C-alpha positions in Angstrom: 14.3 15.9 4.0 14.9 13.0 1.7 18.4 12.2 0.6 18.2 9.8 -2.4 21.3 7.9 -3.7 21.7 5.3 -6.3 22.2 2.1 -4.4 25.5 0.2 -4.9 27.3 -2.4 -2.9 30.4 -0.3 -2.3 29.0 3.0 -1.1 26.3 1.3 0.9 28.2 -1.9 1.9 27.3 -1.5 5.6 23.7 -0.2 5.1 21.2 -1.8 7.4 17.4 -1.3 7.5 15.1 -1.6 10.6 12.4 -4.1 9.9 10.1 -3.8 12.9 7.1 -1.4 12.8 5.9 1.8 14.2 4.7 5.2 13.0 8.0 6.7 14.1 9.6 4.6 11.4 7.6 6.2 8.6 4.8 3.5 8.6 1.6 5.1 7.2 -1.5 5.9 9.0 -5.1 6.2 7.7 -4.5 5.0 4.2 -1.7 3.4 2.2 -1.4 3.2 -1.6 -1.9 -0.3 -3.1 -1.6 -1.5 -6.7 -3.6 -3.9 -8.9 -0.7 -6.4 -8.9 -1.2 -6.9 -5.2 -5.0 -6.8 -5.0 -5.3 -10.6 -4.6 -3.1 -10.4 -1.4 -4.4 -7.1 -0.1 -8.1 -8.0 -0.3 -7.7 -10.9 2.1 -7.0 -8.5 5.0 -7.6 -4.9 4.1 -10.5 -2.9 2.8 -9.7 -1.3 -0.6 -11.0 2.0 -1.7 -10.0 4.7 -4.2 -9.2 8.3 -3.8 -8.2 11.1 -6.2 -4.9 12.9 -6.0 -4.4 16.6 -6.5 -4.5 16.2 -10.2 -7.8 14.2 -10.1 -6.1 10.9 -10.9 -7.5 7.8 -9.1 -5.3 5.8 -6.8 -6.3 2.6 -4.9 -5.7 2.7 -1.2 -6.0 0.3 1.7 -7.8 1.6 4.8 -5.6 1.2 7.9 -7.6 3.3 10.4 -10.5 5.6 10.9 -8.6 8.9 10.9 -5.4 10.2 9.4 -3.3 9.4 12.4 -4.5 5.8 13.1 -3.1 2.5 12.0 -5.0 -0.4 13.5 -2.6 -3.0 12.0 0.3 -1.9 14.2 0.4 -3.1 17.8 3.7 -2.4 19.6 6.4 -3.3 17.0 4.3 -5.9 15.2 2.2 -5.7 12.1 -0.9 -7.7 12.6 -1.5 -9.0 9.1 0.1 -11.8 7.0 0.6 -9.5 4.0 2.5 -6.3 4.1 1.5 -3.8 1.3 4.3 -3.0 -1.1 4.3 0.7 -0.2 5.4 -0.3 3.3 7.5 -3.4 2.5 9.8 -1.4 0.2 11.1 0.6 3.2 13.5 3.4 2.2 13.9 2.1 -1.4 12.3 3.2 -4.6 12.7 2.7 -8.3 14.3 5.4 -10.4 15.4 5.5 -14.0 18.6 6.2 -15.8 19.5 6.2 -19.4 21.7 3.4 -20.6 22.9 2.4 -24.0 21.8 -1.1 -24.7 22.8 -2.7 -28.1 23.4 0.8 -29.5 20.0 2.0 -28.4 19.4 4.5 -25.6 16.9 3.2 -23.0 15.5 4.2 -19.7 16.4 1.4 -17.3 15.0 1.0 -13.8 17.5 1.3 -11.0 17.1 1.2 -7.2 17.6 4.3 -5.0 17.7 4.5 -1.3 16.6 7.4 0.9 19.4 7.8 3.5 17.2 10.1 5.6 14.4 7.6 5.9 13.7 6.6 9.5 14.1 2.9 8.7 17.8 3.5 7.8 19.7 2.1 10.8 22.3 4.4 12.5 23.5 2.0 15.1 24.2 -1.3 13.4 20.7 -2.8 14.1 18.5 -4.1 11.4 18.7 -6.3 8.3 21.8 -6.0 6.1 21.3 -4.8 2.5 24.4 -6.5 1.2 26.3 -9.6 2.1 30.0 -9.3 3.3 31.3 -10.0 -0.2 28.9 -7.6 -1.9 26.1 -9.8 -3.0 22.4 -9.1 -2.4 21.1 -10.1 1.1 17.8 -12.0 1.3 16.2 -8.7 2.5 17.4 -6.8 -0.6 16.2 -9.6 -2.9 12.7 -9.3 -1.3 12.7 -5.5 -1.7 13.6 -5.9 -5.4 10.6 -8.2 -5.8 8.4 -5.7 -4.1 9.7 -2.8 -6.2 9.1 -4.8 -9.4 5.5 -5.4 -8.3 5.0 -1.7 -7.7 6.6 -0.8 -11.0 4.4 -3.3 -12.9 1.4 -2.2 -10.8 1.8 1.5 -11.7 1.3 0.7 -15.4 -1.6 -1.7 -14.7 -3.3 0.9 -12.5 -3.2 3.6 -15.1 -5.0 1.3 -17.6 -7.4 -0.1 -15.1 -8.6 3.1 -13.5 -9.0 4.8 -16.9 -11.3 2.0 -18.0 -13.3 2.0 -14.7 -13.7 5.8 -14.9 -14.8 5.6 -18.5 -17.5 3.1 -17.5 -18.7 5.2 -14.6 -17.8 2.5 -12.0 -16.3 4.8 -9.4 -18.8 5.9 -6.8 -18.1 8.7 -4.3 -18.5 7.1 -0.8 -19.0 8.6 2.7 -18.7 6.1 5.5 -20.4 6.6 8.9 -19.2 4.2 11.4 -20.4 3.8 15.1 -18.1 1.9 17.4 -20.0 2.3 20.6 -22.4 4.8 22.3 -19.7 7.4 22.5 -17.3 6.9 19.6 -17.8 6.9 15.8 -16.0 8.1 12.7 -16.9 9.7 9.3 -14.7 9.0 6.3 -15.0 11.3 3.3 -13.1 11.6 0.0 -13.2 7.9 -0.8 -14.5 6.1 -3.8 -15.8 2.6 -4.2 -16.9 0.4 -7.0 -20.6 1.2 -7.9 -22.3 -2.3 -7.7 -25.4 -1.1 -9.4 -23.5 0.4 -12.3 -21.5 -2.8 -12.6 -24.6 -4.9 -12.7 -26.0 -2.6 -15.5 -23.1 -3.1 -17.9 -24.0 -4.9 -21.1 -22.5 -8.1 -22.2 -20.0 -6.5 -24.5 -18.6 -4.2 -21.8 -18.4 -7.1 -19.3 -16.6 -9.3 -21.9 -14.1 -6.5 -22.5 -13.4 -6.2 -18.8 -13.1 -10.0 -18.5 -10.8 -10.3 -21.5 -8.5 -7.6 -20.2 -8.3 -9.1 -16.7 -9.9 -6.1 -15.1 -13.1 -7.8 -14.0 -11.1 -10.0 -11.6 -9.6 -6.9 -10.1 -13.0 -5.3 -9.7 -14.3 -8.3 -7.8 -11.2 -8.4 -5.6 -11.9 -4.8 -4.6 -15.5 -5.6 -3.8 -14.7 -8.6 -1.7 -12.1 -6.6 0.2 -14.9 -4.5 1.8 -15.8 -7.4 4.1 -12.6 -6.6 6.0 -14.4 -3.5 7.3 -15.8 -5.8 10.0 -12.3 -6.8 11.1 -11.2 -3.2 11.2 -14.2 -2.0 13.2 -13.8 -4.9 15.6 -10.2 -4.0 16.2 -11.1 -0.4 16.8 -13.8 -1.5 19.3 -11.3 -3.8 21.1 -8.8 -0.9 21.5 -11.5 1.4 22.8 -12.5 -1.2 25.4 -8.9 -1.6 26.4 -8.5 2.2 26.8 -11.7 2.4 28.8 -10.8 -0.5 31.1 -8.1 1.2 33.3 -10.2 4.4 33.5 -13.3 2.4 34.7 -11.2 0.5 37.2 -9.8 3.7 38.6 
């Protein structure tokens, strides 16, 4: 069960966070949320799709594996990609809001919370320190703050982007049938992709509106990300061969 506390350098002066990887540390499998503010980085290494939450709201996700329990980017304690999605890089931290009076005006200001029950929170002195000995931010915490700002900005950008894409009919329900070898395959359901035919059919005014708002670039980043399916399939095939190797030898 989560135990969130407002982060401060007195209460949490000795807090450390484990920075290696593994599903036992809360790292996601199957899919991980991503935001438009990181599409340019994500699309270089991950396939980007969309899914609907329980309320029918679209959310962009990066595909990590071919079933809910698989993450093909983790090998041992390493993450085999140069960019780490913000939902993972933030670790046990998240943005909350509290009301503060600024210049006589009551405002909701973002603040950082930490989940002390998160598996990345170190219990034995290992890991990256969150604060320096005199109370300043560690380089690790500065990085986390940058990640959280990106997520916060991306949340607002996502709301506007997905509403526009939905209004234009650009989301297309997608089922993926993937065959890895003669014996192994996967079928992915519940995902959405950008409808290329519908995009090509938009008129000049609609395309200009997407371009002017910056959304067209995001659309093309999502489309280009799908070439990473080849990489993901190749990694799955490599692991299947590695698993079969000892058995065949025996």
